[in-house]
Each structure stands twice: as structure tokens, then as C-alpha cells.
Backbone as CSV, one residue per row, in Angstrom:
resi,resn,N_x,N_y,N_z,CA_x,CA_y,CA_z,C_x,C_y,C_z
1,UNK,-7.555,25.247,-18.531,-7.593,24.458,-17.317,-6.212,23.863,-17.058
2,UNK,-5.838,23.726,-15.814,-4.518,23.181,-15.512,-4.463,21.693,-15.825
3,UNK,-3.293,21.253,-16.253,-3.143,19.829,-16.532,-3.016,19.059,-15.223
4,UNK,-3.343,17.794,-15.272,-3.330,16.961,-14.076,-1.939,16.373,-13.866
5,UNK,-1.284,16.673,-12.740,0.076,16.173,-12.494,0.049,14.736,-11.991
6,UNK,0.162,13.773,-12.899,0.084,12.381,-12.451,1.330,11.578,-12.777
7,UNK,2.193,12.063,-13.651,3.334,11.267,-14.103,4.670,11.827,-13.639
8,UNK,4.744,12.339,-12.436,5.958,13.015,-12.002,7.162,12.094,-11.893
9,UNK,7.058,11.048,-11.094,8.243,10.253,-10.790,8.154,8.789,-11.223
10,UNK,7.013,8.352,-11.679,6.850,6.952,-12.044,7.005,6.805,-13.549
11,UNK,7.844,5.852,-13.936,8.034,5.552,-15.347,7.439,4.178,-15.619
12,UNK,7.115,3.890,-16.872,6.536,2.590,-17.211,7.483,1.443,-16.861
13,UNK,8.795,1.682,-16.844,9.753,0.622,-16.553,9.857,0.308,-15.066
14,UNK,9.221,1.105,-14.186,9.301,0.888,-12.756,8.435,-0.284,-12.286
15,UNK,7.532,-0.760,-13.107,6.605,-1.808,-12.721,7.059,-3.156,-13.281
16,UNK,6.613,-4.219,-12.630,6.901,-5.561,-13.106,6.248,-5.785,-14.472
17,UNK,5.026,-5.302,-14.630,4.294,-5.441,-15.887,4.220,-4.091,-16.567
18,UNK,4.280,-4.099,-17.891,4.184,-2.848,-18.646,2.744,-2.354,-18.631
19,UNK,2.580,-1.053,-18.490,1.272,-0.434,-18.563,0.992,-0.027,-19.999
20,UNK,-0.269,0.072,-20.372,-0.579,0.535,-21.718,-0.040,1.941,-21.928
21,UNK,0.482,2.194,-23.120,1.054,3.505,-23.418,-0.012,4.516,-23.809
22,UNK,-1.192,4.062,-24.215,-2.248,4.956,-24.667,-2.918,5.691,-23.514
23,UNK,-3.745,6.653,-23.881,-4.487,7.440,-22.906,-5.875,6.835,-22.760
24,UNK,-6.271,6.518,-21.526,-7.572,5.910,-21.276,-8.692,6.924,-21.483
25,UNK,-8.597,8.037,-20.818,-9.585,9.109,-20.941,-8.853,10.427,-21.105
26,UNK,-9.509,11.370,-21.751,-8.928,12.694,-21.909,-9.194,13.526,-20.662
27,UNK,-8.485,14.635,-20.543,-8.582,15.466,-19.342,-10.002,15.950,-19.079
28,UNK,-10.715,16.372,-20.122,-12.080,16.863,-19.919,-13.005,15.749,-19.426
29,UNK,-12.745,14.507,-19.824,-13.537,13.384,-19.337,-13.260,13.107,-17.858
30,UNK,-11.991,13.214,-17.458,-11.651,13.051,-16.043,-12.286,14.158,-15.213
31,UNK,-12.289,15.372,-15.731,-12.902,16.480,-15.000,-14.405,16.281,-14.857
32,UNK,-15.034,15.706,-15.879,-16.459,15.373,-15.777,-16.676,14.376,-14.640
33,UNK,-15.844,13.329,-14.578,-15.973,12.327,-13.521,-15.711,12.927,-12.141
34,UNK,-14.766,13.842,-12.074,-14.463,14.520,-10.803,-15.702,15.249,-10.291
35,UNK,-16.374,15.957,-11.188,-17.577,16.690,-10.797,-18.734,15.737,-10.494
36,UNK,-18.892,14.720,-11.297,-20.009,13.775,-11.120,-19.963,13.108,-9.751
37,UNK,-18.771,12.735,-9.308,-18.636,12.029,-8.043,-18.090,12.901,-6.912
38,UNK,-18.005,14.199,-7.136,-17.540,15.153,-6.118,-16.212,14.709,-5.508
39,UNK,-15.269,14.325,-6.361,-13.943,13.895,-5.907,-13.071,15.112,-5.632
40,UNK,-12.209,14.964,-4.656,-11.198,15.996,-4.420,-10.133,15.866,-5.512
41,UNK,-9.301,16.895,-5.699,-8.231,16.777,-6.694,-7.311,15.579,-6.441
42,UNK,-7.009,15.293,-5.192,-6.137,14.156,-4.876,-6.836,12.833,-5.167
43,UNK,-8.122,12.737,-4.855,-8.866,11.520,-5.163,-8.910,11.291,-6.673
44,UNK,-9.025,12.354,-7.432,-9.000,12.231,-8.885,-7.658,11.684,-9.357
45,UNK,-6.562,12.194,-8.774,-5.239,11.684,-9.136,-5.133,10.194,-8.817
46,UNK,-5.635,9.782,-7.665,-5.600,8.368,-7.283,-6.437,7.549,-8.258
47,UNK,-7.626,8.027,-8.610,-8.498,7.309,-9.549,-7.817,7.142,-10.911
48,UNK,-7.154,8.189,-11.373,-6.451,8.130,-12.656,-5.364,7.063,-12.614
49,UNK,-4.586,7.054,-11.547,-3.501,6.082,-11.439,-4.031,4.654,-11.285
50,UNK,-5.128,4.490,-10.571,-5.754,3.164,-10.449,-6.169,2.675,-11.828
51,UNK,-6.786,3.545,-12.606,-7.258,3.161,-13.946,-6.106,2.930,-14.918
52,UNK,-4.935,3.433,-14.598,-3.755,3.171,-15.419,-3.011,1.922,-14.969
53,UNK,-3.506,1.252,-13.921,-2.934,-0.017,-13.500,-1.892,0.076,-12.406
54,UNK,-1.778,1.201,-11.735,-0.802,1.359,-10.657,-1.277,0.614,-9.411
55,UNK,-0.355,0.025,-8.686,-0.664,-0.599,-7.400,-0.724,0.503,-6.338
56,UNK,-1.217,0.154,-5.161,-1.290,1.143,-4.082,0.093,1.689,-3.728
57,UNK,1.093,0.821,-3.712,2.454,1.270,-3.401,2.982,2.223,-4.472
58,UNK,2.705,1.917,-5.732,3.151,2.788,-6.821,2.443,4.138,-6.779
59,UNK,1.167,4.123,-6.402,0.417,5.383,-6.263,1.022,6.215,-5.149
60,UNK,1.328,5.576,-4.029,1.933,6.289,-2.907,3.259,6.913,-3.319
61,UNK,4.068,6.166,-4.042,5.361,6.676,-4.494,5.185,7.834,-5.476
62,UNK,4.252,7.693,-6.426,4.042,8.733,-7.441,3.532,10.032,-6.843
63,UNK,2.645,9.916,-5.869,2.037,11.112,-5.280,2.740,11.571,-4.005
64,UNK,3.778,10.829,-3.618,4.543,11.140,-2.407,3.648,11.244,-1.170
65,UNK,2.822,10.195,-1.014,1.957,10.093,0.157,2.129,8.698,0.748
66,UNK,1.613,8.493,1.943,1.735,7.196,2.604,0.749,6.189,2.038
67,UNK,1.100,4.919,2.190,0.256,3.828,1.708,-1.140,3.905,2.338
68,UNK,-1.204,4.205,3.609,-2.499,4.326,4.307,-3.354,5.451,3.747
69,UNK,-2.706,6.523,3.304,-3.434,7.640,2.706,-4.049,7.217,1.374
70,UNK,-3.324,6.423,0.606,-3.858,5.894,-0.658,-5.099,5.055,-0.367
71,UNK,-5.023,4.198,0.652,-6.164,3.358,1.002,-7.360,4.204,1.430
72,UNK,-7.114,5.295,2.140,-8.199,6.191,2.551,-8.847,6.839,1.327
73,UNK,-8.013,7.318,0.405,-8.557,7.921,-0.815,-9.373,6.889,-1.606
74,UNK,-8.857,5.671,-1.718,-9.581,4.618,-2.434,-10.912,4.307,-1.765
75,UNK,-10.917,4.225,-0.445,-12.160,3.961,0.280,-13.190,5.050,-0.019
76,UNK,-12.740,6.320,-0.041,-13.644,7.428,-0.342,-14.156,7.365,-1.783
77,UNK,-13.274,7.022,-2.710,-13.663,6.897,-4.121,-14.665,5.755,-4.282
78,UNK,-14.396,4.615,-3.655,-15.307,3.470,-3.735,-16.690,3.843,-3.183
79,UNK,-16.700,4.558,-2.059,-17.976,4.955,-1.446,-18.760,5.869,-2.382
80,UNK,-18.081,6.828,-2.976,-18.757,7.784,-3.858,-19.251,7.139,-5.146
81,UNK,-18.503,6.191,-5.669,-18.880,5.546,-6.933,-19.697,4.279,-6.707
82,UNK,-19.844,3.885,-5.455,-20.605,2.685,-5.074,-20.048,1.412,-5.710
83,UNK,-18.733,1.244,-5.610,-18.066,0.037,-6.092,-17.241,-0.560,-4.962
84,UNK,-16.713,-1.772,-5.197,-15.946,-2.448,-4.148,-14.568,-2.906,-4.596
85,UNK,-14.199,-2.635,-5.866,-12.889,-3.077,-6.327,-12.374,-2.138,-7.404
86,UNK,-11.086,-2.270,-7.698,-10.464,-1.413,-8.697,-11.014,-1.671,-10.087
87,UNK,-11.229,-2.924,-10.432,-11.727,-3.232,-11.773,-13.153,-2.725,-11.939
88,UNK,-13.980,-2.849,-10.897,-15.339,-2.324,-10.971,-15.316,-0.806,-11.057
89,UNK,-14.365,-0.174,-10.391,-14.204,1.271,-10.498,-13.904,1.658,-11.938
90,UNK,-12.942,0.982,-12.547,-12.582,1.265,-13.929,-13.796,1.124,-14.847
91,UNK,-14.516,0.014,-14.723,-15.667,-0.235,-15.585,-16.773,0.792,-15.360
92,UNK,-17.012,1.167,-14.119,-18.035,2.163,-13.807,-17.685,3.517,-14.402
93,UNK,-16.428,3.930,-14.242,-16.006,5.226,-14.776,-16.103,5.242,-16.299
94,UNK,-15.687,4.158,-16.947,-15.767,4.089,-18.400,-17.223,4.122,-18.870
95,UNK,-18.092,3.418,-18.173,-19.508,3.406,-18.535,-20.124,4.796,-18.390
96,UNK,-19.789,5.495,-17.313,-20.317,6.843,-17.098,-19.860,7.806,-18.187
97,UNK,-18.600,7.725,-18.559,-18.080,8.600,-19.612,-18.761,8.281,-20.938
98,UNK,-18.926,6.998,-21.232,-19.578,6.618,-22.484,-21.027,7.096,-22.534
99,UNK,-21.731,7.023,-21.408,-23.112,7.520,-21.366,-23.150,9.025,-21.607
100,UNK,-22.248,9.747,-20.970,-22.253,11.210,-21.059,-21.818,11.697,-22.434
101,UNK,-20.800,11.074,-23.000,-20.234,11.544,-24.262,-20.874,10.900,-25.491
102,UNK,-21.927,10.116,-25.320,-22.671,9.610,-26.466,-22.384,8.176,-26.830
103,UNK,-23.042,7.772,-27.899,-22.950,6.401,-28.384,-21.711,6.229,-29.247
104,UNK,-21.326,4.992,-29.531,-20.152,4.766,-30.374,-20.332,5.393,-31.759
105,UNK,-19.226,5.791,-32.363,-19.246,6.408,-33.690,-19.657,5.386,-34.742
106,UNK,-20.078,5.892,-35.904,-20.502,5.026,-37.001,-19.376,4.068,-37.368
107,UNK,-19.730,2.842,-37.620,-18.735,1.832,-37.971,-18.212,1.075,-36.775
108,UNK,-18.466,1.559,-35.560,-18.016,0.878,-34.347,-19.249,0.380,-33.599
109,UNK,-19.854,-0.651,-34.123,-21.053,-1.207,-33.528,-20.686,-2.181,-32.420
110,UNK,-21.593,-2.388,-31.466,-21.311,-3.372,-30.416,-21.097,-4.752,-31.026
111,UNK,-20.316,-5.578,-30.351,-20.022,-6.925,-30.832,-21.255,-7.794,-30.612
112,UNK,-21.751,-8.474,-31.673,-22.940,-9.322,-31.508,-22.604,-10.591,-30.745
113,UNK,-23.624,-11.206,-30.193,-23.458,-12.495,-29.530,-23.277,-13.546,-30.617
114,UNK,-22.259,-14.373,-30.489,-21.951,-15.365,-31.511,-21.958,-16.742,-30.874
115,UNK,-22.668,-17.667,-31.523,-22.693,-19.056,-31.067,-22.274,-19.957,-32.206
116,UNK,-21.703,-21.096,-31.874,-21.370,-22.087,-32.908,-22.621,-22.885,-33.234
117,UNK,-22.859,-23.059,-34.515,-23.973,-23.896,-34.935,-23.603,-25.349,-34.673
118,UNK,-24.573,-26.185,-34.293,-24.257,-27.587,-34.018,-23.637,-28.265,-35.227
119,UNK,-22.491,-28.863,-35.048,-21.817,-29.590,-36.101,-21.077,-28.717,-37.095
120,UNK,-21.193,-27.412,-36.982,-20.518,-26.517,-37.927,-19.177,-26.100,-37.351
121,UNK,-18.253,-25.840,-38.233,-16.932,-25.437,-37.797,-16.745,-23.939,-37.732
122,UNK,-17.802,-23.165,-37.922,-17.677,-21.709,-37.897,-18.823,-21.129,-37.075
123,UNK,-18.618,-19.960,-36.458,-19.666,-19.359,-35.636,-20.729,-18.680,-36.502
124,UNK,-21.953,-18.640,-35.978,-23.040,-17.910,-36.623,-23.612,-16.937,-35.616
125,UNK,-24.070,-15.796,-36.089,-24.669,-14.806,-35.189,-26.058,-15.275,-34.795
126,UNK,-26.323,-15.241,-33.511,-27.628,-15.644,-33.022,-27.871,-14.957,-31.691
127,UNK,-29.026,-14.345,-31.557,-29.387,-13.714,-30.296,-30.057,-14.757,-29.410
128,UNK,-29.866,-14.664,-28.109,-30.502,-15.623,-27.215,-32.019,-15.458,-27.246
129,UNK,-32.722,-16.563,-27.063,-34.186,-16.525,-27.054,-34.670,-15.898,-25.768
130,UNK,-35.743,-15.098,-25.871,-36.352,-14.488,-24.689,-37.273,-15.497,-24.046
131,UNK,-37.247,-15.524,-22.719,-38.101,-16.468,-21.991,-39.235,-15.732,-21.341
């Protein structure tokens, strides 16, 4: 499969804030999301850059498209994923990938709810009471 051209002209030093150097999702996971939400190749590129923390202006510069075109792609992505913001988009995409690719590996259990015991200086694990 062809690799996704997303890092052509933008470097991590071009932004005011540093972006994470790690990879959020692998290519096959992005392709799964592309199919799940029927995204065009360009919408997928925009979604990838949004999830990497790029602003609309940085996306426009990286993909050599106009700012208004980025907004149109985002509107289409939001409609297809049924979200209203970039952070909700990121969380939705991550949740979908996690559902599709299985549960966490052994040793990586979900973080339990922790409350401080009254008068104690250390937290104790306690689940909330059901009402």
C-alpha cells in the first residue's frame, strides 16, 4: 500500500509548540478509519494532521491548499464522525481504533478510580457506589 504523504514541508520546529515525536496510529489503523468513515484521501490527510496537533493554517501550508479548503474538509470529517471539535475527533478516532484492534495487552490494565481516605495521607482504591 502507498505511504501517506503528510510530512512534506512542515517540520516540528515550524510551530510555536513542539509536537509529539511519536506515531499516534500506524498506517493500517488510519486506513481502517478512512474506510469506516468513508473519508477521501485528502480528508484522511487532514484528519492525520489534526490528530498530530497542526492548526488549520499549518495544515493548509503542509498540503498546499487554502485555509477555506481545510475548513471544508474538517466540516466533512466532523459530519462523518459526528463530532464538533478537534479534540473530540481525536478521542473518537482513538476509541474506534481501540475497539477494532482489541483490548489492552496484558499488564496494561485500565487505571482504577482512586479516592483519598478521610484523614489519610495516601489514596486508596475504591469504586463509586451504585445508586
